[in-house]
TIMIMAR-423035 format. One record per atom (N, C-alpha, C, CB): x, y, z negated; atom name; residue number from 0. Coordinates in steps of 0.001 Angstrom, whole numbers, plus 524288, in hexadecimal, padded with zeros to 5 digits. Glycine has a CB too. Example, Ala and Ser with C-alpha at 12.3 -4.5 7.8 and 13.67 -1.06 7.14 Angstrom:
<<83386 7E9C6 7E188> 'N' 0>
<<8300C 7EE6C 7E188> 'CA' 0>
<<83390 7F31C 7E188> 'C' 0>
<<82C2C 7EE87 7DCAA> 'CB' 0>
<<83232 7F736 7E458> 'N' 1>
<<83566 7FBDC 7E41C> 'CA' 1>
<<83264 8001E 7E142> 'C' 1>
<<83704 7FDAA 7E9A3> 'CB' 1>
end
This chain:
<<7D5D3 841F0 8033D> 'N' 0>
<<7D52D 83C5A 8022C> 'CA' 0>
<<7D922 83A81 7FE2C> 'C' 0>
<<7D5B6 8392A 80734> 'CB' 0>
<<7DDFA 83C33 7FEB0> 'N' 1>
<<7E207 83A6F 7FAE0> 'CA' 1>
<<7E0A3 83C0C 7F54E> 'C' 1>
<<7E777 83CB8 7FC54> 'CB' 1>
<<7DE5F 840A0 7F494> 'N' 2>
<<7DCD2 84221 7EF80> 'CA' 2>
<<7D8FE 83E7B 7ECF4> 'C' 2>
<<7DAAD 84747 7EFB1> 'CB' 2>
<<7D5DA 83C0D 7F004> 'N' 3>
<<7D1F2 83838 7EE34> 'CA' 3>
<<7D3F5 832D3 7EDD2> 'C' 3>
<<7CD66 83832 7F1AD> 'CB' 3>
<<7D8D5 8320F 7EF6C> 'N' 4>
<<7DB1B 82CC5 7EF88> 'CA' 4>
<<7D917 82941 7F418> 'C' 4>
<<7D9F0 82A17 7EA58> 'CB' 4>
<<7D756 82BC4 7F827> 'N' 5>
<<7D567 82926 7FCE3> 'CA' 5>
<<7D8B7 82A07 80188> 'C' 5>
<<7D014 82ADD 7FE1A> 'CB' 5>
<<7D8A6 82672 804F2> 'N' 6>
<<7DB81 826E5 809C7> 'CA' 6>
<<7D85F 82436 80E1B> 'C' 6>
<<7E10B 82480 80940> 'CB' 6>
<<7D88C 8260B 812F6> 'N' 7>
<<7D5CE 8238C 8173D> 'CA' 7>
<<7D92B 81FCB 81A3C> 'C' 7>
<<7D3B6 82788 81AD7> 'CB' 7>
<<7D6F3 81C60 81CFC> 'N' 8>
<<7DA2E 818AC 8201E> 'CA' 8>
<<7DDE1 81B88 82397> 'C' 8>
<<7D6C3 81513 82370> 'CB' 8>
<<7DC24 81FCB 82613> 'N' 9>
<<7DF59 82294 829B4> 'CA' 9>
<<7E453 824D6 82729> 'C' 9>
<<7DC32 826DA 82C28> 'CB' 9>
<<7E43B 82595 82215> 'N' 10>
<<7E896 827CA 81F29> 'CA' 10>
<<7EBE4 823B0 81C2F> 'C' 10>
<<7E682 82BC1 81B5B> 'CB' 10>
<<7EA96 81EE1 81CAF> 'N' 11>
<<7EDBF 81AAF 819FC> 'CA' 11>
<<7F33C 81A73 81BAE> 'C' 11>
<<7EB6B 8156C 81ADC> 'CB' 11>
<<7F46E 81BF3 8207B> 'N' 12>
<<7F9D2 81BF2 82235> 'CA' 12>
<<7FD76 81F09 81E33> 'C' 12>
<<7FA1E 81E6D 827D8> 'CB' 12>
<<7FB4E 8231A 81BED> 'N' 13>
<<7FE75 8264D 81844> 'CA' 13>
<<80041 82325 81364> 'C' 13>
<<7FB39 82B22 8167B> 'CB' 13>
<<7FD5B 81F25 81215> 'N' 14>
<<7FEE0 81BF3 80DAF> 'CA' 14>
<<80344 817F0 80EE2> 'C' 14>
<<7FA29 81925 80BB9> 'CB' 14>
<<803D6 816C1 813CD> 'N' 15>
<<80739 81282 8155E> 'CA' 15>
<<80BD8 8142A 81872> 'C' 15>
<<80451 80EB9 8185A> 'CB' 15>
<<80E49 81873 81704> 'N' 16>
<<81320 81A32 81994> 'CA' 16>
<<81794 81643 81841> 'C' 16>
<<8149F 81FFA 817BF> 'CB' 16>
<<81B6C 81592 81BFD> 'N' 17>
<<81FD8 81239 81AE9> 'CA' 17>
<<82274 813AC 815DB> 'C' 17>
<<823B3 81272 81F4A> 'CB' 17>
<<8243F 80FD5 812D0> 'N' 18>
<<826FB 81026 80DD2> 'CA' 18>
<<82352 811A5 80936> 'C' 18>
<<82B6A 81420 80E43> 'CB' 18>
<<81E5C 811D4 80A5C> 'N' 19>
<<81A94 812BE 805F2> 'CA' 19>
<<81A66 80DD4 8029B> 'C' 19>
<<814D5 81427 8080A> 'CB' 19>
<<81A4E 80EBE 7FD6F> 'N' 20>
<<819F9 80A32 7F9AE> 'CA' 20>
<<8144F 809D9 7F7FD> 'C' 20>
<<81DCD 80AE4 7F4A3> 'CB' 20>
<<811DA 80559 7F8BE> 'N' 21>
<<80C76 80473 7F71F> 'CA' 21>
<<80C94 80069 7F284> 'C' 21>
<<808FA 80264 7FBF3> 'CB' 21>
<<80A0C 801ED 7EE42> 'N' 22>
<<80984 7FE7B 7E98C> 'CA' 22>
<<80481 7FB87 7EA4B> 'C' 22>
<<80976 801B3 7E420> 'CB' 22>
<<804E1 7F64A 7E9F2> 'N' 23>
<<80014 7F335 7EB22> 'CA' 23>
<<80054 7EE3C 7E76E> 'C' 23>
<<7FFCE 7F18A 7F17D> 'CB' 23>
<<7FC4C 7EB2C 7E82F> 'N' 24>
<<7FC21 7E61D 7E557> 'CA' 24>
<<7FE06 7E1A9 7E902> 'C' 24>
<<7F65B 7E4EF 7E34A> 'CB' 24>
<<7FF69 7DD79 7E6D3> 'N' 25>
<<800E4 7D8EC 7E9CC> 'CA' 25>
<<7FC21 7D58A 7EAAC> 'C' 25>
<<80537 7D5DD 7E707> 'CB' 25>
<<7FA57 7D544 7EF9A> 'N' 26>
<<7F5AD 7D239 7F121> 'CA' 26>
<<7F103 7D367 7ED89> 'C' 26>
<<7F6E9 7CC4B 7F102> 'CB' 26>
<<7F054 7D871 7EC39> 'N' 27>
<<7EBEB 7D9EF 7E8FE> 'CA' 27>
<<7EC34 7D91F 7E346> 'C' 27>
<<7E798 7D752 7EAB7> 'CB' 27>
<<7F0A2 7D6FF 7E180> 'N' 28>
<<7F13E 7D5FF 7DBF4> 'CA' 28>
<<7F38B 7DAC0 7D8FD> 'C' 28>
<<7F4B8 7D138 7DB2F> 'CB' 28>
<<7F09D 7DD60 7D5DA> 'N' 29>
<<7F2B7 7E230 7D324> 'CA' 29>
<<7F70E 7E0F0 7CF62> 'C' 29>
<<7EE5D 7E504 7D020> 'CB' 29>
<<7F7D2 7DC0B 7CDF4> 'N' 30>
<<7FBEA 7DA68 7CA55> 'CA' 30>
<<8012B 7DA07 7CCE3> 'C' 30>
<<7FA91 7D54A 7C7F2> 'CB' 30>
<<8014B 7DA37 7D243> 'N' 31>
<<80607 7D979 7D51C> 'CA' 31>
<<806C3 7DE51 7D8B0> 'C' 31>
<<805DE 7D437 7D84B> 'CB' 31>
<<80885 7E2CE 7D6D0> 'N' 32>
<<8095A 7E76F 7DA29> 'CA' 32>
<<80E2C 7E6AA 7DD8F> 'C' 32>
<<809F3 7EC78 7D6CD> 'CB' 32>
<<80E1D 7E98C 7E1E3> 'N' 33>
<<812AF 7E991 7E55B> 'CA' 33>
<<812EB 7EEAB 7E84D> 'C' 33>
<<81285 7E4EF 7E935> 'CB' 33>
<<81735 7EF9D 7EAB7> 'N' 34>
<<81824 7F449 7EDE5> 'CA' 34>
<<8190A 7F27B 7F37C> 'C' 34>
<<81CEF 7F790 7EBCE> 'CB' 34>
<<81675 7F53B 7F6EE> 'N' 35>
<<81705 7F460 7FC84> 'CA' 35>
<<81949 7F944 7FF0B> 'C' 35>
<<811B6 7F2EC 7FF05> 'CB' 35>
<<81DA8 7F8B7 801CC> 'N' 36>
<<8201D 7FD27 8048B> 'CA' 36>
<<81E70 7FD14 80A6C> 'C' 36>
<<82655 7FCDF 80401> 'CB' 36>
<<81B7B 800DE 80C12> 'N' 37>
<<81991 80149 8116F> 'CA' 37>
<<81DE3 80241 81546> 'C' 37>
<<8159C 8058D 811DD> 'CB' 37>
<<81E18 7FEF9 81952> 'N' 38>
<<821D0 7FFF6 81D91> 'CA' 38>
<<81F1F 80272 82246> 'C' 38>
<<82480 7FADE 81F36> 'CB' 38>
<<81A45 800CC 8236C> 'N' 39>
<<81752 80328 82790> 'CA' 39>
<<811A3 80214 826D9> 'C' 39>
<<81923 80141 82CC8> 'CB' 39>
<<80E57 8056A 82934> 'N' 40>
<<808DC 80498 82931> 'CA' 40>
<<80688 80679 82E4E> 'C' 40>
<<80662 8074B 82499> 'CB' 40>
<<80321 80337 8308E> 'N' 41>
<<800C8 80479 8359F> 'CA' 41>
<<7FAEB 803DF 83520> 'C' 41>
<<802FB 800E8 83A14> 'CB' 41>
<<7F802 80725 837C2> 'N' 42>
<<7F252 8064E 8383F> 'CA' 42>
<<7F172 80289 83CA2> 'C' 42>
<<7EF4A 80B85 8393D> 'CB' 42>
<<7EE33 7FE78 83B79> 'N' 43>
<<7ECBC 7FA6B 83F1F> 'CA' 43>
<<7E6FD 7FA33 83FAF> 'C' 43>
<<7EECA 7F53B 83D78> 'CB' 43>
<<7E56B 7F790 843C7> 'N' 44>
<<7DFE7 7F693 844C6> 'CA' 44>
<<7DF22 7F0F7 84688> 'C' 44>
<<7DDC3 7FA60 848E5> 'CB' 44>
<<7DBAB 7EE0C 843D9> 'N' 45>
<<7DAA4 7E8A7 8454B> 'CA' 45>
<<7D4D4 7E7E1 845F5> 'C' 45>
<<7DCD5 7E4DC 84133> 'CB' 45>
<<7D36B 7E40B 84934> 'N' 46>
<<7CDCB 7E2F0 84A14> 'CA' 46>
<<7CB2E 7E154 8450C> 'C' 46>
<<7CD0E 7DE9E 84E37> 'CB' 46>
<<7CDDA 7DE37 841D8> 'N' 47>
<<7CB89 7DC27 83D17> 'CA' 47>
<<7CBF0 7E00E 83894> 'C' 47>
<<7CE29 7D708 83B9B> 'CB' 47>
<<7D032 7E2B8 83819> 'N' 48>
<<7D123 7E66C 833B3> 'CA' 48>
<<7CFC4 7EBCC 834BB> 'C' 48>
<<7D683 7E661 83229> 'CB' 48>
<<7CF3E 7ED62 83969> 'N' 49>
<<7CE70 7F307 83A97> 'CA' 49>
<<7D3D2 7F5B1 839BC> 'C' 49>
<<7C9E3 7F5A2 836DF> 'CB' 49>
<<7D3AB 7FA99 8387F> 'N' 50>
<<7D863 7FDD7 8378D> 'CA' 50>
<<7DA8F 7FC79 83241> 'C' 50>
<<7D723 803D7 837DD> 'CB' 50>
<<7DFBD 7FBC2 83202> 'N' 51>
<<7E26B 7FABB 82CE4> 'CA' 51>
<<7E822 7FC85 82D81> 'C' 51>
<<7E21F 7F493 82B3E> 'CB' 51>
<<7EAC0 7FCD6 8290D> 'N' 52>
<<7F055 7FE30 82917> 'CA' 52>
<<7F38A 7F93B 82802> 'C' 52>
<<7F196 80290 824EC> 'CB' 52>
<<7F73C 7F84C 82B3E> 'N' 53>
<<7FB10 7F437 82A7B> 'CA' 53>
<<7FF9A 7F67A 82806> 'C' 53>
<<7FC89 7F192 82F6F> 'CB' 53>
<<800F8 7F4A2 8232E> 'N' 54>
<<80550 7F6E3 82018> 'CA' 54>
<<80960 7F2D8 81F61> 'C' 54>
<<8037B 7F8F3 81ABD> 'CB' 54>
<<80E41 7F401 8208E> 'N' 55>
<<8129A 7F062 82058> 'CA' 55>
<<816B0 7F298 81C95> 'C' 55>
<<814F7 7EF70 825E6> 'CB' 55>
<<818F4 7EF2A 8195C> 'N' 56>
<<81CFC 7F0E1 815CE> 'CA' 56>
<<81F16 7EC60 81296> 'C' 56>
<<81AEC 7F51C 81247> 'CB' 56>
<<8216F 7EDB6 80E7F> 'N' 57>
<<823E6 7E9D4 80AF3> 'CA' 57>
<<821D3 7EA71 8057D> 'C' 57>
<<829E8 7EA65 80AEA> 'CB' 57>
<<8212D 7E5BE 80328> 'N' 58>
<<81F7F 7E573 7FDB1> 'CA' 58>
<<82443 7E4FF 7FA6E> 'C' 58>
<<81BBE 7E0D3 7FCAC> 'CB' 58>
<<824C8 7E839 7F646> 'N' 59>
<<82915 7E7A8 7F2A9> 'CA' 59>
<<827CA 7E340 7EEF1> 'C' 59>
<<82A29 7ECCB 7EFAF> 'CB' 59>
<<82B8B 7E000 7EDD2> 'N' 60>
<<82A9E 7DB20 7EAD6> 'CA' 60>
<<82885 7DC07 7E579> 'C' 60>
<<82F87 7D810 7EA64> 'CB' 60>
<<82A96 7DFBD 7E2BD> 'N' 61>
<<828BE 7E05C 7DD6B> 'CA' 61>
<<827CE 7E5F5 7DC08> 'C' 61>
<<82C84 7DE0C 7D9B0> 'CB' 61>
<<82418 7E6F9 7D88E> 'N' 62>
<<822C5 7EC61 7D6C5> 'CA' 62>
<<822AB 7EC57 7D0EF> 'C' 62>
<<81D5B 7EE59 7D900> 'CB' 62>
<<82563 7EFB2 7CE98> 'N' 63>
<<8252E 7F080 7C8F0> 'CA' 63>
<<820D4 7F44D 7C798> 'C' 63>
<<82A76 7F288 7C6DA> 'CB' 63>
<<81D2F 7F276 7C49A> 'N' 64>
<<818B0 7F5C4 7C2D0> 'CA' 64>
<<81949 7F6E5 7BD1E> 'C' 64>
<<8134D 7F30D 7C3D3> 'CB' 64>
<<818BE 7FBD9 7BBD4> 'N' 65>
<<81935 7FDA2 7B687> 'CA' 65>
<<8143C 8004B 7B4FC> 'C' 65>
<<81DDA 80141 7B5DC> 'CB' 65>
<<812C4 7FFA4 7AFE8> 'N' 66>
<<80DFE 8022D 7AE19> 'CA' 66>
<<80F4E 807BF 7AC79> 'C' 66>
<<80B75 7FF17 7A97B> 'CB' 66>
<<80B67 80A90 7AA6E> 'N' 67>
<<80C36 81015 7A8BC> 'CA' 67>
<<8101E 810DC 7A485> 'C' 67>
<<80749 81250 7A6ED> 'CB' 67>
<<81155 80CA1 7A1C4> 'N' 68>
<<81528 80D10 79D5F> 'CA' 68>
<<81A82 80B52 79F53> 'C' 68>
<<8136B 809A0 7987A> 'CB' 68>
<<81B61 80AE5 7A491> 'N' 69>
<<82050 8095D 7A6F0> 'CA' 69>
<<821E7 803B5 7A526> 'C' 69>
<<824AA 80D6E 7A573> 'CB' 69>
<<81E14 8008D 7A3F1> 'N' 70>
<<81EEC 7FB23 7A2D6> 'CA' 70>
<<81EED 7F81A 7A7F5> 'C' 70>
<<81AC4 7F90F 79F0F> 'CB' 70>
<<82316 7F5A1 7A92D> 'N' 71>
<<82365 7F2C8 7AE3F> 'CA' 71>
<<823D9 7ECF9 7AD29> 'C' 71>
<<8282F 7F4B4 7B1A3> 'CB' 71>
end
């Protein structure tokens, strides 16, 4: 699965180990990138959502993004 860039829900825990840094957008805006440091992740089950992962951590305030020419 990893060779194809795919992962199953059952293996998501492997992506969310403590101290993992996740690069993401701010509220879906690709112009505002940020880094999230995972502190813990737990598999939960809710009546409305079904199975899901609850991920807790800290967002770093600023991220320096450079292009391929090292222009920041």
